[in-house]
C-alpha positions as CSV (number, residue, x, y, z in Angstrom):
1,M,-19.5,126.2,-196.6
2,E,-19.0,123.0,-198.4
3,S,-18.3,119.7,-196.6
4,L,-14.7,119.1,-195.6
5,Q,-13.9,115.4,-195.0
6,V,-11.1,114.1,-192.7
7,S,-9.9,111.9,-195.6
8,D,-9.0,114.9,-197.7
9,Y,-6.7,116.3,-195.0
10,M,-5.4,113.4,-192.9
11,N,-1.9,112.0,-192.9
12,H,-2.2,108.8,-195.0
13,H,1.1,107.5,-193.7
14,P,0.8,107.4,-189.9
15,V,3.3,106.0,-187.6
16,K,2.3,102.5,-186.6
17,L,3.3,101.1,-183.2
18,T,2.8,97.6,-181.8
19,E,2.0,96.5,-178.2
20,E,5.2,94.6,-177.9
21,M,7.6,97.4,-178.9
22,T,9.8,98.8,-176.2
23,V,8.9,102.3,-175.2
24,A,12.4,103.4,-176.4
25,A,11.8,102.0,-179.8
26,A,8.4,103.6,-180.0
27,V,9.9,107.0,-179.0
28,E,12.5,106.6,-181.8
29,T,9.7,105.8,-184.3
30,L,7.7,108.9,-183.2
31,L,10.8,111.2,-183.3
32,A,11.8,109.9,-186.8
33,S,8.3,110.5,-188.2
34,K,7.9,113.9,-186.5
35,Q,4.6,112.8,-185.1
36,T,3.4,113.5,-181.6
37,G,1.7,110.2,-181.1
38,G,0.7,107.0,-182.8
39,A,-1.9,104.3,-182.9
40,V,-1.0,101.0,-181.4
41,Q,-2.1,98.1,-183.6
42,D,-2.6,94.4,-183.1
43,N,-1.4,91.8,-185.6
44,K,-4.7,92.2,-187.6
45,G,-4.1,96.0,-188.0
46,Q,-6.8,96.9,-185.6
47,V,-6.2,99.9,-183.3
48,V,-6.0,98.7,-179.7
49,G,-4.4,101.8,-178.1
50,F,-2.7,105.1,-178.6
51,L,0.7,106.2,-177.4
52,S,1.6,109.9,-177.2
53,E,4.8,111.7,-176.4
54,Q,3.3,112.6,-173.0
55,D,2.8,108.9,-172.3
56,C,6.4,108.2,-173.0
57,L,8.0,111.0,-171.0
58,K,7.7,109.5,-167.5
59,Q,8.8,106.1,-168.7
60,M,11.8,107.4,-170.6
61,I,13.0,109.4,-167.5
62,E,12.6,106.2,-165.4
63,S,14.5,104.2,-168.0
64,T,17.3,106.8,-168.0
65,Y,17.5,106.7,-164.2
66,Y,17.5,103.0,-163.9
67,R,19.2,102.2,-167.2
68,E,16.5,99.8,-168.1
69,Q,14.4,99.6,-171.2
70,V,12.1,96.8,-170.4
71,C,8.8,98.6,-170.5
72,R,6.6,97.8,-173.5
73,V,4.1,100.0,-175.3
74,K,1.2,97.9,-174.0
75,D,2.2,98.8,-170.4
76,I,1.7,102.6,-170.8
77,M,-0.5,103.1,-173.9
78,Q,-3.9,104.7,-173.6
79,T,-6.6,102.0,-174.2
80,T,-9.5,104.4,-174.4
81,I,-9.2,105.4,-178.0
82,S,-10.7,108.6,-179.3
83,A,-10.7,108.1,-183.0
84,V,-12.5,109.6,-186.0
85,K,-13.6,108.2,-189.3
86,P,-12.4,109.2,-192.8
87,W,-15.8,110.5,-193.8
88,D,-16.2,112.6,-190.6
89,S,-16.5,116.4,-191.1
90,V,-13.4,118.4,-190.4
91,L,-15.5,121.0,-188.6
92,E,-17.0,118.4,-186.3
93,V,-13.5,117.1,-185.6
94,A,-12.3,120.6,-184.9
95,L,-15.1,120.9,-182.2
96,R,-13.9,117.7,-180.7
97,L,-10.3,119.0,-180.6
98,I,-11.5,122.0,-178.7
99,A,-13.5,119.9,-176.2
100,E,-11.2,116.9,-175.8
101,R,-7.8,118.7,-176.3
102,P,-5.9,115.9,-178.0
103,R,-3.1,116.8,-180.4
104,V,-4.0,114.1,-182.9
105,F,-6.8,111.6,-183.7
106,P,-6.2,108.2,-185.2
107,V,-8.5,107.8,-188.3
108,I,-10.0,104.3,-188.4
109,D,-12.3,102.6,-190.9
110,E,-15.5,100.7,-190.1
111,D,-13.4,97.6,-189.2
112,G,-11.2,99.5,-186.6
113,V,-8.2,99.5,-188.9
114,L,-5.9,102.5,-189.0
115,V,-6.0,104.4,-192.2
116,G,-4.4,107.7,-191.1
117,V,-4.2,110.4,-188.5
118,I,-5.3,113.9,-188.4
119,N,-3.8,116.6,-186.2
120,R,-4.5,120.2,-185.2
121,A,-2.4,121.6,-188.0
122,A,-4.2,119.6,-190.6
123,I,-7.6,120.8,-189.2
124,L,-6.4,124.4,-189.2
125,R,-5.1,124.0,-192.8
126,A,-8.5,122.6,-194.0
127,I,-10.5,125.4,-192.4
128,D,-8.0,128.1,-193.6
129,K,-8.2,126.8,-197.2
130,Q,-12.0,126.8,-197.0
131,L,-12.1,130.3,-195.6
132,E,-9.6,131.5,-198.2
133,S,-11.7,130.1,-201.1
134,G,-14.8,131.7,-199.6
135,Y,-13.1,135.1,-199.5
136,S,-11.9,134.9,-203.0
137,R,-15.4,134.1,-204.3
138,I,-16.8,137.2,-202.4
139,A,-14.0,139.4,-203.9
140,S,-14.8,138.3,-207.4
C-alpha cells in the first residue's frame, strides 16, 4: 500500500476560532461551516486550543437558561491539543482516531500554525480510495 499523507485528504479551509469570541459566535461559525469543531488560534495564527460541539453544548444551555452570552471561547476550549502534521500517514492518524476517539484533528505545521483539519470521513475516504485502487489492480 502506497503512502497516504494527511495533506492529500485534509480540509484546507478549516474554521478558525479566536480565544475572545463568544461561545455563541463560535457555535454560529461551526454550524455555518458544517464542521464539528475548530482550532482556536492566537493573533499569530498559532493553535492554542480546540473547541468542539460537545464543549459548547453545556455553555449554550446555560446561556439559554440565564439569557447571557458572556462566556468566551478561552473559558471552555480544550487546551491540550491533539494535532497531526500534514506529512503524517493517514493510516497512523486512523489508528489515533481509534485510540483517542476524536472526531477531528487540527493539522498544524512545524511552527504550530493551523493549515487544515482532518476528520473521520476524510480518513475513511482516503483508505477506501486506496483499497479501491488496489482491488482494480488485482482485477486487471
